C-alpha positions in Angstrom: 89.0 45.5 82.8 92.0 43.4 81.8 94.9 43.6 84.2 97.4 46.3 83.4 100.3 43.8 83.1 98.3 41.8 80.6 97.6 44.8 78.5 101.2 46.0 78.6 102.4 42.4 77.8 100.0 42.4 74.8 101.4 45.7 73.5 105.0 44.6 73.9 104.1 41.5 71.9 102.5 43.5 69.1 105.4 45.9 68.9 107.8 42.9 68.7 105.7 41.6 65.8 106.2 44.9 64.0 103.1 46.8 64.9 103.8 50.5 65.2 100.5 51.7 66.5 98.2 50.4 69.2 94.6 51.5 70.1 93.4 51.2 73.6 89.7 50.3 73.3 86.8 49.2 75.4 83.0 49.5 75.9 83.6 52.2 78.6 87.3 52.9 78.2 87.2 55.8 80.6 86.1 53.4 83.4 89.4 51.4 83.1 90.8 50.4 86.4 93.2 47.7 87.5 92.4 47.9 91.2 95.0 45.3 92.2 97.8 47.2 90.5 96.2 50.6 91.2 96.2 51.6 87.6 93.8 54.1 86.1 93.5 54.8 82.4 95.9 57.6 82.8 98.5 55.3 84.3 98.0 52.8 81.6 98.5 55.5 78.9 101.8 56.5 80.5 103.0 52.9 80.9 102.0 51.9 77.4 103.5 55.1 75.9 106.8 54.2 77.5 107.1 50.8 75.7 110.2 51.0 73.4 109.3 50.8 69.7 105.7 51.9 70.0 105.4 54.8 67.6 101.8 55.7 68.3 99.2 55.1 71.0 95.6 56.0 70.4 92.5 55.9 72.5 89.2 54.7 71.0 86.0 56.5 71.9 85.8 58.0 75.4 82.8 59.5 77.1 83.0 63.1 78.0 82.4 62.4 81.7 85.7 60.5 81.7 87.7 63.4 80.2 89.4 64.7 83.3 92.6 66.5 84.3 94.5 63.3 85.1 93.7 61.8 81.7 94.4 65.0 79.8 97.8 65.3 81.6 98.7 61.7 80.7 97.8 62.3 77.1 99.9 65.5 77.0 102.9 63.9 78.8 103.1 60.9 76.6 104.9 61.9 73.4 103.7 59.1 71.2 100.0 59.5 72.0 98.0 60.5 68.9 96.6 64.0 69.4 93.1 62.7 68.5 90.1 61.8 70.6 86.7 60.7 69.7 84.3 62.1 72.3 80.6 61.4 71.6 78.3 64.4 71.9 75.0 62.8 70.7 73.2 66.2 70.9 74.1 69.8 71.8 70.6 70.4 73.3 70.2 69.8 77.0 66.5 68.8 76.7 67.4 66.1 74.1 70.4 65.0 76.1 68.1 64.4 79.1 65.6 62.5 76.9 68.5 60.3 75.7 69.4 59.6 79.3 72.8 61.2 79.0 74.4 62.3 82.2 76.0 65.5 81.0 74.9 68.9 79.6 76.2 70.7 76.6 78.0 73.1 78.9 79.7 70.1 80.6 80.7 68.8 77.2 82.2 72.1 76.2 84.0 72.6 79.5 85.5 69.1 79.4 86.8 69.3 75.8 88.1 72.9 76.2 91.4 71.4 77.5 91.7 69.5 74.2 91.4 72.2 71.7 94.8 71.4 70.3 93.7 67.8 69.7 91.8 66.6 66.7 88.3 65.9 68.1 85.7 63.8 66.4 82.2 62.9 67.7 78.9 61.1 67.3 75.7 63.1 66.8 72.2 61.6 66.7 70.0 63.6 64.3 66.2 63.2 64.4 65.9 61.9 67.9 62.2 61.9 69.0 61.4 65.5 70.1 64.3 67.1 68.4 63.2 70.3 66.6 65.0 72.8 64.5 66.2 74.8 67.5 67.6 71.7 69.2 69.4 70.7 65.9 70.9 74.2 65.6 72.1 74.0 69.2 73.9 70.8 68.3 75.6 72.5 65.3 76.6 75.3 67.6 78.2 73.0 70.1 80.0 71.1 67.4 81.4 74.4 66.1 82.3 75.7 69.5 84.0 72.5 70.6 86.2 72.5 67.4 85.0 69.2 66.2 86.6 68.2 62.9 84.4 65.3 62.0 81.0 64.1 63.2 79.5 60.7 62.7 75.8 61.3 62.1 
């Protein structure tokens, strides 16, 4: 992870150049930590959101296992955070999720995103994964509907 002060400096620089929106992104964004400064992703969201002139702050894709109370609180407390999150589902069928090597169940996914029902949620779904049958596909559709997903990348 980049140091928090470097990220915040970069955001200030971009805002000074006239950029109104910044997206925090990373391979595993939810794992962000600046151990030296004791900054978590939630801390970074709050600090970035407080930068004068920044109209909107967005997060790129975040894994469901990183959606936690601390992060959700930071997203809600920071007025210029876009009320949108991309949280990959991959499949709504637990057997397929295990075959994919995912470390969550469909119930975990639904529980984690339940606190974000007023956010615009998008996701990724893999269709036709080896072993997926009609029932597994229907379970995925059910989870997408129950989670309130507005757009799925298939």
